[in-house]
TORZASE-735333 format. One line per 4 residues: number of its first residue (from 1); their letters; for each residue x, y, z of N, C-alpha, C, O. Coordinates in Angstrom, 2 decimals. Atoms other than C-alpha are relative to their C-alpha. Example, Ala and Ser with C-alpha at 12.3 -4.5 7.8 and 13.67 -1.06 7.14 Angstrom:
<nodes>
1 = AS = 0.89/-1.19/0.00/12.30/-4.50/7.80/0.90/1.20/0.00/1.94/1.18/0.66  -0.82/-1.19/-0.06/13.67/-1.06/7.14/-0.77/1.09/0.73/-0.26/2.20/0.90
</nodes>
This chain:
<nodes>
1 = XXXX = 0.78/-1.19/0.71/-4.51/2.17/16.67/0.16/1.35/0.81/-0.17/1.60/1.97  -0.45/-1.52/-1.71/-3.34/5.76/18.30/-1.29/0.37/-0.35/-2.08/0.10/-1.26  1.50/-0.42/-0.18/-6.08/7.60/19.64/-0.21/1.51/-1.70/-1.10/1.32/-2.53  0.86/-0.65/1.38/-6.81/10.22/16.52/0.04/-1.21/-1.78/0.37/-1.17/-2.97
5 = XXXX = 0.07/0.98/1.42/-7.29/7.38/14.10/1.71/-0.88/-0.60/1.81/-2.04/-0.98  -0.96/0.16/0.74/-4.11/6.81/12.81/0.64/-1.32/-0.21/1.74/-1.28/0.34  -1.16/1.30/-0.01/-2.49/3.23/12.15/1.19/-0.01/-0.36/1.60/-0.07/-1.52  -1.64/-0.08/-0.34/1.10/3.39/13.35/0.47/-1.28/-1.52/-0.18/-2.31/-1.74
9 = XXXX = -1.08/1.24/0.82/3.44/1.16/10.47/1.31/0.45/0.63/1.91/1.51/0.45  -1.60/0.75/-0.60/6.73/-0.38/12.64/0.28/1.08/-1.19/-0.38/1.54/-2.12  -1.86/-0.46/1.05/9.86/1.29/10.79/-1.15/0.52/-1.64/-0.60/0.41/-2.73  -0.42/-0.61/1.26/8.14/2.75/7.92/-0.99/-0.71/-0.51/-1.60/-1.69/-0.07
13 = XXXX = 0.17/0.85/1.10/6.87/2.07/4.88/0.61/1.06/-1.69/0.02/2.06/-2.08  -0.97/-0.92/1.03/9.28/3.64/1.71/-0.90/0.03/-1.31/-1.48/-0.93/-1.81  -0.11/0.38/1.13/8.51/5.08/-1.35/-0.07/1.61/-0.31/0.21/2.30/0.67  -0.78/-1.02/0.76/8.97/8.20/-3.27/0.29/1.42/0.77/1.05/2.33/0.42
17 = XXXX = 0.36/-1.52/-0.59/8.09/11.05/-0.79/0.65/-0.51/1.48/0.69/0.19/2.49  -1.06/-0.62/-1.46/10.27/9.87/2.06/-0.82/-1.11/0.88/-1.94/-0.91/0.43  0.46/0.48/-1.32/8.82/7.12/5.34/-1.44/-0.08/-0.02/-1.75/0.74/0.85  1.23/-0.15/-0.42/4.86/6.61/5.18/0.09/-0.49/1.53/0.81/-1.48/1.66
21 = XXXX = -0.34/-0.04/-1.75/4.76/6.62/9.56/-1.07/-0.99/-0.29/-0.94/-2.16/-0.65  0.69/0.46/-0.11/1.57/6.09/9.68/-1.47/-0.12/-1.12/-1.01/-0.10/-2.27  0.87/-0.50/0.80/-2.05/6.38/7.71/-1.73/-0.14/0.82/-2.02/-1.08/1.56  1.54/0.03/-0.20/-5.83/6.81/8.56/-0.94/-0.31/-1.08/-1.65/0.01/-2.03
25 = XXXX = 1.59/1.34/1.82/-7.69/4.02/6.80/-1.59/0.84/0.01/-2.38/0.08/-0.55  1.43/-0.34/0.14/-11.29/6.24/7.01/0.77/1.27/-1.24/-0.08/1.52/-2.10  0.09/-0.46/0.95/-9.53/8.60/4.62/0.86/-0.95/-1.68/1.24/-0.51/-2.77  0.00/1.00/1.36/-8.70/5.57/2.05/-0.94/-0.17/-0.89/-1.98/-0.70/-0.53
29 = XXXX = 0.97/0.32/1.07/-10.45/5.48/-1.20/-0.42/-1.39/-0.18/-1.40/-2.08/0.09  0.37/1.86/0.26/-9.61/2.03/-2.45/1.68/0.39/0.31/2.34/1.36/0.67  -1.63/-0.23/-0.19/-5.97/0.38/-2.57/0.59/-0.95/-1.66/0.07/-2.06/-1.62  -0.57/0.32/0.83/-4.30/-0.79/-5.80/1.42/-0.52/-0.49/2.25/0.36/-0.29
33 = XXXX = -1.32/0.33/0.69/-1.21/-2.36/-7.36/0.35/0.50/-1.76/-0.55/0.68/-2.59  -0.37/0.01/1.22/0.57/-1.75/-10.54/1.49/0.07/-0.26/2.22/0.44/0.66  -1.69/-0.27/0.20/4.18/-1.67/-11.94/0.20/0.79/-0.57/-0.55/0.84/-1.55  -0.47/-1.42/-0.54/5.68/1.46/-11.88/1.07/0.04/-0.98/2.04/-0.63/-0.63
37 = XXXX = -1.00/0.22/0.63/7.90/2.10/-15.04/1.46/1.00/0.44/2.68/0.97/0.29  -1.27/-0.99/-1.13/9.51/5.00/-12.82/1.03/-0.40/0.33/2.17/-0.12/-0.03  -0.73/0.55/-0.66/10.54/2.79/-10.51/0.61/-1.56/-0.34/1.68/-1.97/0.10  -0.38/1.32/1.03/11.09/-0.47/-12.30/-0.43/-1.27/0.83/-0.01/-2.42/0.72
41 = XXXX = 0.27/1.91/-1.20/9.53/-3.17/-9.48/-1.21/0.70/-0.11/-1.30/1.82/-0.62  0.48/-0.23/-0.07/6.27/-3.32/-8.72/-0.21/0.42/1.24/0.65/0.31/2.12  -0.29/-0.82/-0.57/4.24/-1.14/-6.58/-1.33/0.35/0.77/-2.32/0.66/0.10  2.09/-0.34/-0.08/0.73/-0.50/-4.06/0.01/1.38/0.76/0.62/1.87/1.71
45 = XXXX = 0.00/-1.02/-0.04/-0.74/2.52/-4.60/-1.35/0.35/1.08/-2.29/0.71/0.38  0.76/-1.12/-1.11/-3.10/3.99/-1.38/-1.03/1.29/-0.77/-0.60/2.44/-0.84  0.62/-1.17/0.78/-5.74/6.19/-3.32/-0.80/-0.04/1.26/-1.38/-0.96/1.84  1.02/-0.59/-0.71/-7.31/9.01/-0.95/-1.00/0.28/-0.56/-1.12/0.46/-1.78
49 = XXXX = 1.21/-0.84/0.86/-10.76/10.24/-1.15/0.58/1.81/-0.11/-0.35/2.60/0.08  -0.77/-1.56/0.69/-8.81/13.89/-2.07/0.50/-0.13/-1.09/1.21/0.72/-1.64  -1.42/0.07/0.88/-7.40/11.92/-4.77/1.01/0.04/-0.59/1.31/-0.27/-1.74  -1.52/0.62/0.50/-4.16/11.85/-4.76/0.32/-1.27/0.50/-0.59/-1.61/1.26
53 = XXXX = -0.25/0.89/-0.41/-2.38/8.46/-3.95/1.46/-0.05/1.14/2.26/0.87/1.29  -1.03/0.15/-0.31/0.12/7.17/-1.95/0.90/-1.43/-0.47/0.56/-2.61/-0.44  -1.03/1.53/0.72/3.42/4.90/-3.61/0.56/-0.36/1.62/1.36/0.21/2.37  -1.36/1.18/-0.49/4.56/2.23/-1.37/0.43/-1.00/-0.57/-0.27/-1.84/-1.13
57 = XXXX = -0.78/1.05/0.52/7.44/0.16/-2.35/0.08/-1.25/0.02/-0.14/-1.87/1.06  0.22/2.30/0.43/7.46/-3.70/-3.35/0.81/-0.44/1.70/0.34/-1.57/1.77  -0.43/0.23/-0.75/9.23/-4.27/-0.06/-0.70/-0.04/0.86/-1.00/-0.99/1.58  0.45/0.39/-1.34/7.60/-3.16/2.15/-1.87/-0.03/-0.12/-2.63/0.42/0.73
61 = XXXX = 1.17/0.40/0.49/4.33/-4.00/0.75/-1.00/-0.92/0.53/-2.22/-0.94/0.40  1.40/1.08/-0.84/3.04/-7.06/3.01/0.02/0.72/1.42/-0.72/0.46/2.36  -0.02/-0.46/-2.13/3.78/-5.19/6.53/-1.06/1.68/-0.41/-1.66/2.14/0.56  0.87/-0.37/0.43/1.74/-2.53/4.60/-1.41/-0.41/0.37/-2.26/0.09/1.10
65 = XXXX = 1.65/0.35/-0.20/-1.28/-4.56/4.27/-0.50/-0.64/1.70/-1.49/-0.73/2.43  1.42/0.67/-1.15/-1.61/-6.23/7.09/-0.10/1.26/1.62/-0.57/1.03/2.73  -0.05/-0.78/-1.20/-1.05/-2.98/9.39/-1.64/0.40/-0.62/-2.58/0.12/0.13  1.53/-0.10/0.53/-4.38/-2.14/7.54/-1.17/-0.73/0.08/-2.36/-0.43/0.04
69 = XXXX = 1.33/0.99/-0.35/-5.92/-5.48/8.17/-0.06/-0.94/-1.32/-0.63/-2.02/-1.16  -0.29/0.27/1.31/-5.27/-6.45/4.49/0.61/-1.66/0.37/0.04/-2.26/-0.54  -1.03/1.24/-0.23/-3.12/-10.05/5.58/-0.22/-0.37/-0.34/0.34/-1.44/-0.09  0.48/1.19/0.62/-4.93/-11.81/3.43/0.94/-0.05/-1.76/1.41/-1.01/-2.36
73 = XXXX = -1.10/-0.79/1.13/-2.92/-9.90/0.24/0.73/-0.34/0.46/0.62/-1.55/0.25  -1.11/-0.50/-0.03/0.33/-9.51/1.73/0.83/-1.80/-1.17/1.90/-1.68/-1.78  -0.50/0.91/1.37/1.10/-13.19/-0.81/-0.06/0.40/-1.45/0.76/0.18/-2.35  0.28/0.21/1.27/-0.68/-12.23/-3.57/-0.73/1.33/-0.64/-1.52/1.15/-1.57
77 = XXXX = -0.34/-1.50/0.33/-0.88/-8.39/-4.16/0.51/0.39/-1.53/0.35/1.56/-1.89  -0.46/-0.24/1.37/0.61/-8.59/-7.83/-1.36/-0.33/-1.08/-2.17/-1.22/-0.79  0.48/1.32/0.91/-1.36/-9.41/-11.06/0.19/-1.17/-0.52/1.12/-1.57/-1.22  -1.14/2.09/0.56/-0.57/-12.97/-11.92/-0.77/0.08/-2.42/-1.13/-0.77/-3.23
81 = XXXX = 1.09/0.57/1.55/-2.32/-12.48/-15.89/-0.32/-1.28/-0.48/-1.39/-1.29/-1.10  0.48/1.16/0.08/-2.47/-16.20/-16.37/-1.18/-0.65/1.35/-1.93/-1.63/1.34  1.15/0.61/-1.05/-4.56/-16.50/-12.97/-1.05/1.72/0.80/-1.52/1.96/1.91  0.47/-0.44/-0.39/-6.03/-13.74/-12.81/-1.32/0.62/-1.03/-2.44/1.03/-0.70
85 = XX = 1.06/-0.10/0.66/-7.61/-13.17/-16.16/-0.43/-0.74/-0.58/-1.32/-0.28/-1.30  -0.22/0.95/0.81/-7.63/-16.08/-17.66/-1.39/-0.67/0.96/-1.83/-1.79/0.70
</nodes>
């Protein structure tokens, strides 16, 4: 953790706005995943306290979740209708 409260994401996390290099976890309201019609892949959404969100592409989700201390979700972050709803 960096002194200013940011967690550095080694190599960054790709999204539509470019690379996410670090995040301040105190500004995160919640994290969700969804299918993006725009990008035609599953994406992770980091919802911020100010109502905005950051989209992370599927290739970088595991590293992002690990950096945020959520490594237990790295293998299981996509909604599975049979498992999660049934």
